N, C-alpha and C positions, 0 to 999 in steps of 0.2 A: 494950462501948462501941459506941454507934451514932453514926456521923458525922451532922452536920447536913446537911440536904438543901435545895436551892433548887428551887422549882417550875419544871418543864420545862427545867432546865439540865443536860442529860445530860453535857456536857463538864465543867462545873464539878463536878458531883456525882461523876463518875468520878475527877477529880483528888483530891477529898476522900477517896474510897474508897481510892485508891492510897496516899495518905499514911497512912491508918489501917492498911492492910495492912503497909506498911513498918514502922510504929511497933510493931505487934503482934509482929513476928518470929515468927509462928505457922506451923504446918504446914497448918492448915485454918482458913479464914476464911469465914464465911457472913454475907451481908447480907440484910436483909428485902426481900421483893418490893416493887417499885415505888420502891425507894430511889434508883435512877438518875433516875427521872422526877420525883422530889420528891413522890410520893404523889398525883399528879394523876390521877384515874381516867379522865379523858377525854384524857390525853396520848397522843401517837402511840407505838406499841410501839417498843422498841429492838431492832433486828435484830442477830443475832450478828456480822454484818460491818459494823455501824455504825461509822464512823471515830471518833466520840466515845467509844463504849464501848471501843474499842481502846486508849484511853489507860491502861486498867488493866494492859495488857501491855507497853507501849512500852519501859519501862526494864529489864525482866527482873528487877527487884527485887520489884515487886508481884506479878509472876507469873513464876516460873521455868520457864515452858513447859509447865505441867501442867494449865492450865485448859481447859475445853471450847473456848474461843475460839482456843486456840493449837494445837489438834490438827488 
């Protein structure tokens, strides 16, 4: 299952990704590259400490502290 992505909406796309992670109840989840930026090739890169990207880890459900951004 691949979540729908909106162009250049990192915060919104992160929310959709987090919901997909929670729904999957999986041990490992992989999303396609550029899915946070909505596949816009000229969009600004998303830094590891970007506050919008951090929404993937905020609730501890989508990320139980094991992702690269939480280490």
